[in-house]
GUDRENMI-231479 format. One record per residue (C-alpha): x, y, z; residue in one letter. Coordinates in nm, 2 decimals, decimal comma, padded with zeros to 4 digits. Example, Ala and Ser with C-alpha at 12.3 -4.5 7.8 and 13.67 -1.06 7.14 Angstrom:
BEGIN
((01,23; -00,45; 00,78); "A")
((01,37; -00,11; 00,71); "S")
***
This chain:
BEGIN
((-03,49; -02,85; 03,44); "M")
((-03,62; -02,50; 03,50); "I")
((-03,77; -02,22; 03,29); "H")
((-03,72; -01,87; 03,40); "K")
((-03,85; -01,55; 03,24); "Y")
((-03,95; -01,19; 03,31); "K")
((-04,31; -01,08; 03,25); "L")
((-04,55; -00,83; 03,39); "G")
((-04,29; -00,70; 03,64); "G")
((-04,23; -01,05; 03,78); "Y")
((-03,92; -01,27; 03,78); "N")
((-04,07; -01,62; 03,74); "I")
((-03,91; -01,96; 03,75); "C")
((-04,10; -02,28; 03,67); "L")
((-03,94; -02,60; 03,80); "D")
((-04,05; -02,83; 03,52); "V")
((-04,06; -03,17; 03,68); "H")
((-04,21; -03,07; 04,01); "S")
((-04,44; -02,81; 03,86); "G")
((-04,35; -02,56; 04,14); "A")
((-04,35; -02,19; 04,05); "V")
((-04,12; -01,95; 04,22); "H")
((-04,15; -01,57; 04,20); "V")
((-03,80; -01,43; 04,26); "L")
((-03,63; -01,11; 04,34); "D")
((-03,34; -01,00; 04,12); "D")
((-03,07; -01,16; 04,34); "V")
((-03,24; -01,50; 04,32); "A")
((-03,30; -01,47; 03,95); "Y")
((-02,94; -01,38; 03,88); "D")
((-02,81; -01,67; 04,10); "I")
((-03,02; -01,91; 03,89); "L")
((-02,85; -01,78; 03,58); "D")
((-02,54; -01,94; 03,72); "I")
((-02,69; -02,25; 03,87); "L")
((-02,89; -02,33; 03,55); "E")
((-02,57; -02,44; 03,38); "K")
((-02,53; -02,75; 03,60); "T")
((-02,88; -02,78; 03,76); "E")
((-02,72; -02,88; 04,08); "K")
((-02,67; -02,72; 04,41); "M")
((-02,44; -02,77; 04,71); "T")
((-02,53; -02,66; 05,06); "K")
((-02,28; -02,38; 05,05); "E")
((-02,27; -02,15; 04,75); "P")
((-01,98; -02,19; 04,51); "Q")
((-01,72; -01,91; 04,49); "Q")
((-01,82; -01,85; 04,13); "E")
((-02,15; -01,71; 04,25); "I")
((-01,98; -01,44; 04,46); "F")
((-01,73; -01,37; 04,19); "D")
((-02,00; -01,31; 03,93); "C")
((-02,25; -01,12; 04,15); "L")
((-02,02; -00,96; 04,41); "G")
((-02,01; -00,62; 04,23); "D")
((-02,39; -00,61; 04,20); "K")
((-02,51; -00,74; 04,54); "Y")
((-02,39; -00,75; 04,90); "D")
((-02,22; -01,08; 04,99); "R")
((-02,46; -01,15; 05,29); "E")
((-02,76; -01,08; 05,06); "E")
((-02,62; -01,33; 04,81); "I")
((-02,57; -01,59; 05,09); "K")
((-02,92; -01,55; 05,23); "E")
((-03,08; -01,58; 04,90); "T")
((-02,88; -01,88; 04,80); "Y")
((-02,98; -02,05; 05,13); "D")
((-03,35; -01,99; 05,04); "A")
((-03,30; -02,14; 04,70); "L")
((-03,11; -02,44; 04,84); "Y")
((-03,41; -02,50; 05,07); "E")
((-03,63; -02,53; 04,76); "L")
((-03,38; -02,76; 04,60); "Y")
((-03,36; -02,98; 04,91); "D")
((-03,74; -03,01; 04,92); "N")
((-03,75; -03,12; 04,55); "G")
((-03,90; -02,79; 04,42); "L")
((-03,60; -02,67; 04,22); "L")
((-03,39; -02,86; 03,97); "F")
((-03,61; -03,16; 04,06); "S")
((-03,54; -03,49; 03,88); "P")
((-03,75; -03,63; 03,60); "D")
((-03,96; -03,91; 03,74); "D")
((-04,19; -03,94; 03,43); "Y")
((-03,97; -04,07; 03,14); "E")
((-03,94; -04,42; 03,30); "Q")
((-04,32; -04,46; 03,26); "F")
((-04,35; -04,33; 02,90); "A")
((-04,34; -04,66; 02,72); "D")
((-04,56; -04,84; 02,97); "M")
((-04,88; -04,65; 02,89); "M")
((-04,99; -04,82; 02,58); "T")
((-05,30; -05,01; 02,68); "K")
((-05,59; -04,77; 02,74); "A")
((-05,97; -04,80; 02,68); "P")
((-06,15; -04,57; 02,45); "I")
((-06,32; -04,31; 02,67); "K")
((-06,43; -04,04; 02,42); "S")
((-06,56; -04,01; 02,07); "M")
((-06,63; -03,74; 01,82); "C")
((-06,94; -03,84; 01,62); "I")
((-06,94; -03,64; 01,29); "N")
((-07,32; -03,64; 01,28); "I")
((-07,31; -03,41; 00,97); "S")
((-07,07; -03,38; 00,69); "H")
((-07,26; -03,08; 00,57); "D")
((-07,27; -02,72; 00,69); "C")
((-07,48; -02,40; 00,64); "N")
((-07,17; -02,19; 00,66); "L")
((-06,86; -02,16; 00,44); "R")
((-06,60; -02,04; 00,68); "C")
((-06,28; -01,95; 00,49); "E")
((-06,04; -02,12; 00,74); "Y")
((-06,25; -02,44; 00,79); "C")
((-06,02; -02,74; 00,83); "F")
((-06,31; -02,96; 00,73); "A")
((-06,32; -02,84; 00,37); "A")
((-06,61; -02,60; 00,45); "K")
((-06,82; -02,88; 00,60); "G")
((-06,78; -03,20; 00,41); "D")
((-06,43; -03,30; 00,50); "F")
((-06,37; -03,35; 00,12); "G")
((-06,59; -03,65; 00,12); "Q")
((-06,92; -03,51; -00,02); "G")
((-07,21; -03,36; 00,18); "R")
((-07,41; -03,61; 00,37); "C")
((-07,57; -03,68; 00,71); "L")
((-07,51; -03,97; 00,95); "M")
((-07,79; -04,23; 00,95); "P")
((-07,92; -04,34; 01,29); "L")
((-07,80; -04,69; 01,24); "E")
((-07,44; -04,57; 01,21); "T")
((-07,48; -04,34; 01,52); "A")
((-07,61; -04,64; 01,72); "K")
((-07,31; -04,85; 01,61); "K")
((-07,08; -04,57; 01,72); "A")
((-07,24; -04,58; 02,07); "I")
((-07,20; -04,96; 02,07); "D")
((-06,84; -04,93; 01,97); "F")
((-06,74; -04,70; 02,25); "I")
((-06,92; -04,91; 02,50); "I")
((-06,75; -05,23; 02,37); "A")
((-06,40; -05,07; 02,37); "N")
((-06,43; -04,87; 02,70); "S")
((-06,32; -05,16; 02,93); "G")
((-06,41; -05,09; 03,29); "T")
((-06,43; -04,71; 03,24); "R")
((-06,77; -04,59; 03,34); "R")
((-06,78; -04,22; 03,23); "N")
((-06,78; -04,18; 02,85); "L")
((-06,78; -03,86; 02,65); "E")
((-06,94; -03,81; 02,31); "V")
((-06,92; -03,49; 02,10); "D")
((-07,17; -03,43; 01,83); "F")
((-06,96; -03,25; 01,56); "F")
((-06,97; -03,15; 01,20); "G")
((-07,01; -02,98; 00,96); "G")
((-07,31; -02,85; 01,15); "E")
((-07,47; -03,10; 01,39); "P")
((-07,80; -02,92; 01,40); "L")
((-07,86; -03,01; 01,04); "M")
((-07,91; -03,36; 01,16); "N")
((-08,07; -03,28; 01,49); "F")
((-08,33; -03,56; 01,49); "D")
((-08,05; -03,82; 01,48); "V")
((-07,86; -03,63; 01,76); "V")
((-08,17; -03,67; 01,98); "K")
((-08,23; -04,03; 01,88); "Q")
((-07,86; -04,12; 01,95); "T")
((-07,88; -03,96; 02,30); "V")
((-08,20; -04,16; 02,36); "E")
((-08,03; -04,48; 02,25); "Y")
((-07,73; -04,42; 02,47); "A")
((-07,94; -04,34; 02,77); "R")
((-08,15; -04,66; 02,72); "S")
((-07,85; -04,89; 02,74); "I")
((-07,60; -04,71; 02,97); "E")
((-07,73; -04,87; 03,29); "K")
((-07,71; -05,22; 03,13); "K")
((-07,34; -05,17; 03,07); "Y")
((-07,27; -04,96; 03,38); "N")
((-07,18; -04,66; 03,18); "K")
((-07,26; -04,29; 03,20); "Y")
((-07,25; -04,06; 02,89); "F")
((-07,16; -03,70; 02,89); "R")
((-07,26; -03,53; 02,57); "F")
((-07,12; -03,22; 02,40); "T")
((-07,25; -03,04; 02,09); "I")
((-07,05; -02,80; 01,88); "T")
((-07,26; -02,56; 01,67); "T")
((-07,24; -02,25; 01,46); "N")
((-07,58; -02,15; 01,60); "G")
((-07,77; -02,07; 01,28); "L")
((-08,04; -02,33; 01,33); "L")
((-08,09; -02,28; 01,70); "L")
((-08,45; -02,22; 01,81); "D")
((-08,63; -02,24; 02,14); "D")
((-08,68; -02,62; 02,11); "E")
((-08,32; -02,69; 02,03); "K")
((-08,20; -02,45; 02,30); "I")
((-08,42; -02,62; 02,56); "E")
((-08,30; -02,97; 02,45); "Y")
((-07,93; -02,87; 02,45); "I")
((-07,95; -02,72; 02,79); "N")
((-08,12; -03,03; 02,92); "R")
((-07,92; -03,30; 02,76); "E")
((-07,58; -03,16; 02,67); "M")
((-07,32; -03,14; 02,95); "N")
((-07,12; -02,90; 02,73); "N")
((-07,20; -02,67; 02,44); "A")
((-06,93; -02,52; 02,22); "V")
((-07,06; -02,21; 02,04); "L")
((-06,86; -02,08; 01,74); "S")
((-06,82; -01,70; 01,72); "L")
((-06,51; -01,52; 01,62); "D")
((-06,56; -01,18; 01,79); "G")
((-06,67; -00,84; 01,68); "R")
((-06,93; -00,83; 01,40); "K")
((-06,68; -00,72; 01,14); "E")
((-06,43; -00,98; 01,24); "V")
((-06,68; -01,27; 01,25); "N")
((-06,86; -01,18; 00,93); "D")
((-06,53; -01,15; 00,73); "R")
((-06,46; -01,52; 00,77); "M")
((-06,78; -01,69; 00,89); "R")
((-07,02; -01,66; 00,60); "V")
((-07,32; -01,84; 00,45); "T")
((-07,31; -01,99; 00,10); "P")
((-07,43; -01,67; -00,04); "N")
((-07,15; -01,47; 00,13); "G")
((-07,35; -01,31; 00,40); "K")
((-07,23; -01,28; 00,76); "G")
((-07,39; -01,47; 01,05); "C")
((-07,32; -01,25; 01,35); "Y")
((-07,66; -01,08; 01,38); "D")
((-07,85; -01,41; 01,35); "V")
((-07,65; -01,62; 01,60); "I")
((-07,56; -01,38; 01,88); "V")
((-07,91; -01,34; 02,03); "P")
((-07,95; -01,72; 02,01); "K")
((-07,63; -01,78; 02,19); "Y")
((-07,73; -01,53; 02,46); "Q")
((-08,06; -01,71; 02,51); "K")
((-07,89; -02,05; 02,53); "L")
((-07,63; -01,94; 02,78); "V")
((-07,89; -01,77; 02,99); "A")
((-08,05; -02,11; 03,04); "G")
((-07,74; -02,32; 03,09); "R")
((-07,75; -02,31; 03,47); "G")
((-07,45; -02,49; 03,61); "D")
((-07,37; -02,68; 03,29); "K")
((-07,06; -02,60; 03,09); "D")
((-07,04; -02,40; 02,77); "Y")
((-06,78; -02,18; 02,60); "Y")
((-06,76; -01,94; 02,31); "I")
((-06,50; -02,08; 02,07); "R")
((-06,35; -01,83; 01,83); "G")
((-06,06; -01,83; 01,58); "T")
((-05,83; -01,54; 01,52); "F")
((-05,64; -01,48; 01,20); "T")
((-05,39; -01,23; 01,07); "K")
((-05,69; -01,00; 01,01); "Y")
((-05,76; -00,96; 01,38); "N")
((-05,43; -00,98; 01,57); "L")
((-05,59; -00,74; 01,82); "D")
((-05,80; -01,03; 01,94); "F")
((-05,81; -00,90; 02,30); "T")
((-06,08; -00,67; 02,17); "N")
((-06,27; -00,98; 02,05); "D")
((-06,24; -01,15; 02,39); "V")
((-06,37; -00,83; 02,56); "L")
((-06,65; -00,81; 02,31); "H")
((-06,76; -01,17; 02,41); "F")
((-06,77; -01,05; 02,77); "Y")
((-06,97; -00,74; 02,69); "K")
((-07,22; -00,97; 02,52); "L")
((-07,27; -01,16; 02,84); "G")
((-07,04; -01,46; 02,79); "F")
((-06,77; -01,55; 03,05); "D")
((-06,64; -01,88; 02,93); "Q")
((-06,42; -01,79; 02,64); "L")
((-06,17; -01,93; 02,39); "S")
((-06,02; -01,77; 02,08); "I")
((-05,76; -01,98; 01,91); "E")
((-05,50; -01,90; 01,64); "P")
((-05,59; -02,02; 01,30); "V")
((-05,37; -02,31; 01,19); "V")
((-05,35; -02,31; 00,81); "S")
((-05,13; -02,30; 00,50); "D")
((-04,88; -02,02; 00,55); "P")
((-04,94; -01,91; 00,19); "K")
((-05,29; -01,80; 00,27); "L")
((-05,35; -01,43; 00,33); "D")
((-05,52; -01,48; 00,66); "Y")
((-05,26; -01,73; 00,80); "S")
((-05,05; -01,65; 01,11); "I")
((-04,69; -01,70; 01,00); "K")
((-04,39; -01,74; 01,22); "Y")
((-04,29; -01,38; 01,15); "D")
((-04,62; -01,27; 01,30); "D")
((-04,55; -01,42; 01,64); "L")
((-04,40; -01,11; 01,81); "P")
((-04,72; -00,92; 01,74); "R")
((-04,93; -01,22; 01,86); "V")
((-04,71; -01,24; 02,18); "F")
((-04,77; -00,87; 02,25); "E")
((-05,15; -00,93; 02,23); "E")
((-05,13; -01,23; 02,47); "Y")
((-04,94; -01,00; 02,71); "D")
((-05,21; -00,74; 02,67); "R")
((-05,49; -01,00; 02,73); "L")
((-05,31; -01,13; 03,04); "A")
((-05,28; -00,79; 03,19); "N")
((-05,64; -00,71; 03,10); "T")
((-05,76; -01,03; 03,28); "I")
((-05,55; -00,93; 03,59); "I")
((-05,70; -00,58; 03,60); "E")
((-06,05; -00,72; 03,54); "S")
((-06,02; -00,97; 03,83); "R")
((-05,90; -00,69; 04,06); "K")
((-06,22; -00,50; 03,98); "K")
((-06,43; -00,81; 04,05); "G")
((-06,50; -00,88; 03,69); "E")
((-06,45; -01,24; 03,59); "Y")
((-06,42; -01,42; 03,26); "F")
((-06,24; -01,74; 03,20); "N")
((-06,01; -01,76; 02,90); "F")
((-05,95; -02,12; 02,80); "F")
((-05,59; -02,10; 02,70); "H")
((-05,49; -01,93; 03,02); "F")
((-05,64; -02,21; 03,24); "M")
((-05,36; -02,38; 03,42); "I")
((-05,34; -02,61; 03,72); "D")
((-05,00; -02,56; 03,90); "L")
((-05,07; -02,84; 04,15); "N")
((-04,91; -03,11; 03,93); "Q")
((-05,18; -03,04; 03,66); "G")
((-05,36; -03,33; 03,51); "P")
((-05,28; -03,70; 03,56); "C")
((-04,94; -03,83; 03,44); "A")
((-05,09; -04,00; 03,13); "I")
((-05,25; -03,68; 03,01); "K")
((-04,93; -03,48; 03,09); "R")
((-04,73; -03,71; 02,87); "L")
((-04,98; -03,79; 02,59); "R")
((-05,23; -03,51; 02,57); "G")
((-05,58; -03,55; 02,44); "C")
((-05,55; -03,93; 02,37); "G")
((-05,60; -03,89; 01,99); "C")
((-05,61; -04,23; 01,82); "G")
((-05,59; -04,42; 02,15); "N")
((-05,84; -04,30; 02,41); "E")
((-06,03; -04,08; 02,16); "Y")
((-06,15; -04,15; 01,81); "V")
((-06,38; -03,99; 01,55); "A")
((-06,65; -04,16; 01,34); "V")
((-06,78; -04,04; 01,00); "T")
((-07,13; -04,07; 00,86); "P")
((-07,01; -04,37; 00,66); "Q")
((-06,89; -04,54; 00,98); "G")
((-06,52; -04,49; 00,92); "D")
((-06,31; -04,45; 01,23); "I")
((-06,02; -04,20; 01,25); "Y")
((-05,78; -04,10; 01,53); "P")
((-05,97; -03,76; 01,56); "C")
((-06,19; -03,53; 01,36); "H")
((-05,89; -03,35; 01,21); "Q")
((-05,76; -03,68; 01,05); "F")
((-06,10; -03,75; 00,88); "V")
((-06,05; -03,79; 00,51); "G")
((-05,68; -03,90; 00,54); "N")
((-05,70; -04,26; 00,42); "E")
((-05,35; -04,33; 00,56); "A")
((-05,50; -04,28; 00,91); "Y")
((-05,83; -04,46; 00,86); "K")
((-05,85; -04,70; 01,16); "M")
((-06,14; -04,91; 01,06); "G")
((-06,52; -04,91; 01,00); "N")
((-06,82; -04,97; 01,22); "L")
((-07,01; -05,16; 00,96); "H")
((-06,75; -05,42; 00,88); "D")
((-06,62; -05,45; 01,24); "G")
((-06,26; -05,35; 01,16); "T")
((-06,03; -05,16; 01,39); "F")
((-05,66; -05,12; 01,36); "N")
((-05,52; -05,18; 01,71); "T")
((-05,16; -05,14; 01,58); "D")
((-05,23; -04,78; 01,49); "M")
((-05,40; -04,73; 01,82); "K")
((-05,09; -04,85; 02,00); "E")
((-04,87; -04,63; 01,78); "D")
((-05,07; -04,33; 01,89); "F")
((-05,05; -04,44; 02,25); "A")
((-04,67; -04,43; 02,22); "K")
((-04,67; -04,08; 02,08); "A")
((-04,58; -03,89; 02,39); "N")
((-04,35; -03,61; 02,50); "V")
((-04,05; -03,84; 02,52); "Y")
((-04,10; -04,00; 02,18); "S")
((-04,12; -03,65; 02,02); "K")
((-03,76; -03,52; 01,97); "E")
((-03,85; -03,15; 02,01); "N")
((-04,06; -03,21; 02,32); "C")
((-03,86; -03,42; 02,56); "K")
((-03,63; -03,14; 02,66); "N")
((-03,88; -02,86; 02,63); "C")
((-03,99; -02,68; 02,95); "W")
((-04,35; -02,67; 02,84); "A")
((-04,39; -03,05; 02,77); "K")
((-04,61; -03,13; 03,06); "F")
((-04,86; -02,86; 02,98); "Y")
((-04,89; -02,89; 02,60); "C")
((-04,83; -03,27; 02,61); "S")
((-04,66; -03,28; 02,28); "G")
((-04,91; -03,06; 02,09); "G")
((-05,17; -03,16; 01,84); "C")
((-05,09; -03,48; 01,65); "N")
((-05,31; -03,37; 01,36); "A")
((-05,13; -03,04; 01,32); "N")
((-04,80; -03,21; 01,35); "N")
((-04,89; -03,44; 01,07); "Y")
((-05,05; -03,19; 00,84); "Q")
((-04,78; -02,92; 00,87); "Y")
((-04,47; -03,12; 00,96); "E")
((-04,55; -03,46; 00,80); "G")
((-04,51; -03,66; 01,12); "D")
((-04,72; -03,69; 01,43); "I")
((-04,40; -03,69; 01,63); "R")
((-04,26; -03,38; 01,48); "K")
((-04,39; -03,07; 01,66); "S")
((-04,55; -02,79; 01,46); "H")
((-04,31; -02,50; 01,53); "R")
((-04,55; -02,21; 01,52); "T")
((-04,80; -02,39; 01,74); "S")
((-04,52; -02,47; 01,99); "C")
((-04,42; -02,11; 02,02); "E")
((-04,78; -02,00; 02,07); "L")
((-04,84; -02,26; 02,34); "E")
((-04,52; -02,16; 02,53); "K")
((-04,62; -01,79; 02,52); "K")
((-04,97; -01,87; 02,65); "R")
((-04,82; -02,08; 02,93); "L")
((-04,59; -01,79; 03,04); "E")
((-04,89; -01,56; 03,05); "C")
((-05,10; -01,81; 03,24); "A")
((-04,84; -01,85; 03,51); "I")
((-04,78; -01,48; 03,53); "M")
((-05,16; -01,43; 03,59); "I")
((-05,15; -01,68; 03,87); "K")
((-04,85; -01,50; 04,02); "A")
((-05,02; -01,16; 04,00); "A")
((-05,34; -01,28; 04,16); "L")
((-05,15; -01,48; 04,43); "A")
((-04,97; -01,16; 04,52); "E")
((-05,30; -00,97; 04,53); "E")
((-05,42; -01,22; 04,79); "S")
((-05,09; -01,27; 04,97); "D")
((-05,09; -01,63; 04,86); "A")
((-04,73; -01,70; 04,78); "Y")
((-04,73; -02,05; 04,92); "E")
((-04,84; -02,41; 04,86); "C")
((-05,21; -02,37; 04,95); "D")
((-05,35; -02,70; 04,81); "G")
((-05,43; -02,55; 04,47); "E")
((-05,13; -02,37; 04,33); "D")
((-04,77; -02,42; 04,44); "C")
((-04,59; -02,09; 04,47); "F")
((-04,28; -01,99; 04,66); "S")
((-04,14; -01,64; 04,69); "S")
((-03,79; -01,51; 04,72); "C")
((-03,86; -01,14; 04,75); "L")
***
């Protein structure tokens, strides 16, 4: 299987099962139009190729280009076989390695698009007691098998509303990790309103990652991210984020925004983040009921695609000028990407990853919280539905009808199970709009790699990215 497309002045071909990327001249691109029908090559070109392209190109040029393509084919970098499907049903038993602790089902913002019912997940406003948080740590240790490195994300609502329990939970985990030969990496996701010097110092010391919510320009952010009295939060949180990031050192962070139909020019928001001093950036499309005014509908996709193209070209030009910012959705590893399990199954929702509520209820992830059909158990009564865990383990790109023959399957890994369920009614039925957005981002990400490789004369397999060039 291959995927070929034109973008940014490049003819690009992704060989799906090997992960190789080929930047082609027009002759090679046109030859692949013919070969794509059968996905097979013989050592000598078929007469059909000369018949179809003879009026457009010189016969010798066609033959030379075909020979170059055949060499790729012979080396397993073009029309390569699918070696993954045979393992899809074997990857069911996996330890739990990460957990989202909903430390707060309360929030000091009332963001219009909030999937968590503006903070309480539809379950009433409350904070997690320390006893429950400790049991969450015990649970992940008990269910992590021999895996040493464990990840915990303090989430909400707004975690800083329950900051004392955050600190006590970290202290508890650190006090027992050596006993069980574990090491915890902690993340906190915050809207920033309650940040102060003490909290900034603690987060920069104890949290391996910090996710900072901000939607972009002041007028964009304050339209959707408002306090209970309807006021915007931009002026309060930006200086706090700047102070926190200045003290992060080599620890991870990223600004996490959401764009809606109101700001389809979101490149301007990404650039605004950079001007504020932030270089680890994400701005993601809102996923919401299409009936809502701010929702991105299928008909909006051409405009969104134009903006992704604009952002990709902006990143290329910035890199050429020595300016660097990292856009999360354009991060891509072309050297086989992540491990096979992640390529087939994605984030591990419901299998390697679970979420815990203040009441101790266990869900496949934070976006399933409140859906009783997907409640997996409870920390306090010791229940855990292993049958549901196994069902999620089997939700992979080959068990999802729209994914198994999709060129993007190894990069999106079947998409978000929660979005699939919420908008399509089935975790194995892909959310159409999200799929199209993901494929467009991937095309842009590959094009950026091609452009930067060309800039450094790196059209080759260099140990990081696998490129070939037929130019």
